[in-house]
N, C-alpha and C positions, 0 to 999 in steps of 0.2 A: 316940101317936107313930107307931105302925105304920101307921095310916090315912093320916097325912100323907106317909109314905114311899111308900105305894102310889100315892097321888094324884100325887105328883111323878114317879114312875116312868112313869105312863101318859102324861105330857105329852112331846112331842118335844123333844129336847135338841139344841143346836148345838155340835158339836165341831169339831176342826181340819179334818177331811175335808169336813164340810159347808161350812165357811168357804172352803175351796179351791174347792169347786164353785161357790159364789156368786161368787167372784172370777174364774171361768172357767178355773181351773187344773186342777181335778179334780172329777169328780162322784162323789158317794157312791152306792154301789149302793142301789137302792131296797129297803127292808126288806119282807119278806113280810107279808101282812095278819095282823094280830094276831088270835089266837083270841078268841072272845067272852069277855069278862071274867066271871069268876065272881061270883056274887052275894055281894056283901060281907056279912059278918056284921053284925049289928045293932051299931051303935056305941053306945058308952056315952053317957049323957046329957052334953050340952055339947060333943061331938065334931063337926067340920065335915062337911058332906055330901060324898060322892064325886062326881067329874065325871060329867056326863050323856053319853048317846050322841050328842046333837047337838053338844056341844063337841068331842068326839073326832072326829066326822066333819068338822067345820069345820077342825080342826087338820090332819087328813090332806089335805084339799083345798088348804090353803095350802102344805103341803109339796110336793104334786104340781105345783102351779103354779110354785113356786120351782125345782124340778128341770127343768121344761120350759123356763123362761127361761135356765137355766144351760147347756143343751145337753148333748150326749152327753159322757160322761166319757172321759178318755184311755185308760182300761183297756178301753173298748169297741172300740178300733181295734187292728189288728195287721197286720203286713206280709203274713202268710200267711193272713189272713182270721180271722174270729172268728164264732163261732156266733151272737153277738148283734148282728152287723152289720145295720143297718137294711135293709129291702128297698127296691129301686129304687122311686122315686115319680115320678109324672108332673110334669114341669116346669111351673111356673106359666105361664099364657098372657098374661103381661104384658110390656111393652117392645116393641122394634122387631121386626117380623116379617120373616124372611128368606125370599125366594122364589128358587128356582133355575130359570133359563131355559136353553134350548139355544142354543148359539152356532153354528149351522150356516148354511146358505145361505138361511135364512128371510128373505124380503123384508121382513117386519115388524120385523126386528131394528132397534133405534133407531140404531145406529152404521153400518148398511149404506150409507145414502145418503152420509154423510161419507166413508166408505171409498172409495165409487165416485168421488166428486169428487177425492179425493187421488190415486187411480190415474190419473184422466184428466189431472190437472195434471202429474203426473210424466211421463206419456206425451207430453203436449204439449211439455214442456220438453225431453225427450230428442229429439223430432223437430225442435224448433227448433235445438238444438245441432248435430245432424247436418246440417241444412240450412245453418246458418251456416258450418260447416267446409267443406261442399261448395261453397258460394258463394264462400268465401274462396279455395279452391283454383282454382276456375274463374276468379275475378277476377284472381288472380295470374298465371295462365297467359295471360289476355287482355292484362293489362298488359305482360307480358314480350313478347308478340307485337307489341304496339304500339311498345314501345321498340325492338325489333329492327328493325321497319320504318322507324322514324325514323332509326336508325343507318345503314341502307342508303341511304335518300334523302339524308341528310347527306353520306355518303361520295361518292355520285354527283355531288352539287353541288360538293364540293371537288375532285373529279377534273376537272370542267369548268374550274374556276379554274386548276388546274395546267396543263391543256392550253393554256389561253390564254396562260400565261406560260412556255411551253416554251423560247422563245428565251432568256429570262432565266435559266432553270435551266441551259441548255446553256452560257451564258457563265460562270456560276458554276462549273460542273464544269471547264471549260477553264482558268479562272483558278486553280483549286485545283492543277491539274497543273503549271502554270508556276511557281507559288509553291513547290511541293514540290521542283522541280528546282533553283531558285535556293537554297532553304534547304539542299539537299544539298551544293551547292558551298560554301556558307558554313560548314557544319559540318566539311567536310573541311579547309578552311583553318584553322578554329579549333583543330583537333586537331594542327596542325603548328606548333610554337612558332617555327620559323625562317621561316615563310611571311610574305610581304609582303602587307599588305592591298591594295596596289595591284593585286594579281593578280585582284581582284574587279571590276576596271574593266570588263572585257568583260561580266561577268554583269549588272552594273548598267546598262550601256548597252543591253542587251537588255530588261531588266525595266522600265525607266522608261516606254517607250512602251506596254507592256502595262498598267501601272498607270494611265496616262493614258486609255487606251481603256476600261478598266473603269469609271473614274469617269464618263466621258462617256456610257456606255451605261446608267448608273443600274441596274445589275444587282442589284436587290433586289425583294422582294415585300412590299407594304404589309400589315401585320397586320390592319388593318380590312377589307381585301378578303377575307381568308381567314376571319375570325371571323364576319362576317355579324351578323344580329340575334339569332339563337338558336343554342344549342349543346346537343346531345343526348348524343353520345358523349364524355364528359368526358375519358377517357384518350386517345382519338385526337386530339381537338381540342387537348389540352394539348401534344402533340408537334407538331401542325401550327402552332400559334401560336409555339411555341418555335423552330421552323425559320424562320418568317418574321422573327421578332425577330433571330435570328442573322444573317440576310442583311442586315438594316438596320445592325446593329453592324459587320459586315464592311465594308460600303460606307463608313460613316463613318470607320472606321479607315484604309481605303485613302486617303480624301481627306486626312486629317491626315498620314498617312505620306508621301504624295506631295509635299505642300507642304514638309515638313521635308527630304525628299530633294533637292528642287530647291534649297532654300537651301544645303545642304551642297555640292552640285555647283557652285553659283555661287561659293561661297567658295573652293573648291579649283581653280577654273579659272584658267589663266594670264591675265594682263592682255593687252589688245590692243596696248599700247605699253609697251615696257620701258625707254624713255629718258625722262628728265625734265629740264626747263630750270630753272636756278637763277640768280637775280639776286644778284650779289655786290657789296657796297658797303663802302667804307672807313668805319670807325667807331672809337670809343674805348671802353675798358672800364676801370673803376676796379678795380685789384687791390690788396689790402691789403699794405702793405709795399713795393709797387713804384710805386704812383701810377697815373697814367693811361697805358695802353698802347694802341697802335693794333691794331685787330682788324678782321676782315672779317665782316660780317653777311650771311646769305643769306635769300632769300625765294623761295618757289616761284612760278614763272611759269605762269599758267593758260593764257595764249594769247599769241601773238607774230606780228608781220607779217614780210615779207621784209626782209632787210638792205639798206640803201642807203648809198651813199657821199655824205657831205654836206661842205660847206665850213665850215672853222673861221674865224670872223670875230673880229678883235680888237675888244673893246668900247670901247677908247679912241679908236681912229682909224677903225674900220670897215673895215679892210683884211683881206683873206683871208690867213690865216697858214698854212693847210694844209688837208688833207682827212682825214676819219675815217669809218669804217663804223659805222653806227648802225642800230637797229631799234626799232619801237614794240612795247611789251609791256604785258600786263595782269597785274599782280602780285596775289597772293592777299591778301585783306582790303582791297583798294583798288577803288574804283568807276571811276575814270578811268584810261585808259592813259597811259603816258609814254614819251618817247624816251630811250633809253639807248645807250651805246656797246656794240658787240658784245663788247668786251674784258671787259665786266662780266657777260656772260651765260655761264654754265657749263653744259655738257651732261653729264649723269650717266647712265651705263649701269647700270641696275638689274636686268639679266637674271639675274645670279647670285643676287641677293637674292630676286627673284621665284621662281626655281626652288626655292630652299630653302623658301620660304614655301609654295609650292604642294605640295611633297612632304609637308610637315608637315600641311597642311590635308587633303590626300587621305587620309593615314593616319587622322586623326581622323574624317573623313567616312565612310570605308568601314567603320570599326568601328561607328559609329552606324547606318549604313545596314543593316549585318548584323543589328543588334538589331531594327530596324524590320521587316525582311523575316521574321525568325524569329517575331516577334509576329503578323504577318499570316498566316503559315502555320499557326500554332496556332489562330487564329480561324477560318480557312477549313476546317481539319480538323473543326471542330464543326458545320459546315454540311453535312448529309448528305441531299440531296434524293432519292437513290435509295431509301433506307430508308423515308422517310415516304411517298413515292409508292407504294411496294409495299404498305404497310399500307392506304392509301386504296383502292387497286385491289382488295385482298382483300375489303374490306367492300362496295365498289361492285359486285363480281361476284356477290354473293348475291342470290337472288330474294326479292321481297317476298311 
C-alpha cells in the first residue's frame, strides 16, 4: 500500500487552482523541479513497479504545455509592477506595415498636385467674383448715364412742343384768371343770404363772350402730341400727360357749360312781343244741374291781316244791310285762314306776366350758372402749365 501511495504522489494532480488556470481565470504557480527520486526499496513479491523517469518527464512536459496555453496568471500582474513581469518582447512582424512620411513642401507628396489645383480654382473663382462685381458697378454707372442722357433729350423735345403751343398755354392762363374773378363774385353773392341772383347779370354778360372765345380757340394740348412714341422719364412724363389731359377736360367742360348757359339765358330773356291776339267765339257748355249755358271759347291767333270794313248783305234779298270791320286771321291748330269780325278778336297785354316769368327764370338761371362757373374754376385750377414747364426746363438745361 505504501508503494501505491508513493506512485500516486509522484503523478501530477489537478486541483481547483489548476482548473482555474485552464479556464483562463488563474494560473497556478509552477512548482519547483522535484528532487531526484530516491531509489525505492525492493518491493515485495507481487507489488506493482514504480513509475519510470520517462513517464515523469512526459507528465512534466504536458503540464508545461498546459500552463503555456493558459497564459500568465493574474497573480503575476500588479499596478506597481512585479518582479515576475515578463520582459518586453519584439512585436511580431505580421499584419499591415505603417510607414511615416514627411508632409512638407516635397513635390513628390501625392496630394500636392491636387492641393495646387484647389488653390488655383479658389483663386480663379475669387478673381471672377471681383471682376463680376466691378463689371456690375461699371455697367450700372454706364446704364445710369445713358438713362440720364435719355431724360435730358426727352425733356428738350417736350420743351420744343411747349414752345410751339405757347399761345395755347397763354390762353389757358388768361382764362384761368377770368374764371377766378367770376368765381370770386359768385362766392361773395352766395355768402350774402339777402343778395339777389340777378346781381350776377353783369358778371355773366362779361363771362359769356370769354367762354365763347375759349371754345373757338380750342385752347388745349393733344396728349398724343406730348407723349410721342417712347417715354423715358416716367415721373416727368406722368405729369406732362396729366397736364395735357386736364387741358382737354377743361375745354370739354367749357363747351358743355357754355351750351347750358346759353339755354338758361334764352329761357330768362324777355319775349320780343308782349301782346297776344285771341279769337273769341260764342259756344255752349253743358253744366251739371244747369243744363246748356252760353260760353265764350278762345283760340290763339298766330297771324292776322289788316282790318277792313266790309258790307253786310242780306242773304234773302241780296241787299246791303250795313257795314262791319273784319280781318283775316290764322288760328292755332288750323291750316286755312278765315275772315272774322274784329269784335271777336281780343288783344291781351302779357307784359306783367312775362316780367314775373322772366324774373323767376333769371333767378333759377343765375343759380345754375354760378354752379357751372364754380365747376369750371375748380377744373382750371388743376391745370398748372407754369409748374410742368419749369420741371421740363430744369431737365432740358442739363448737359448730356
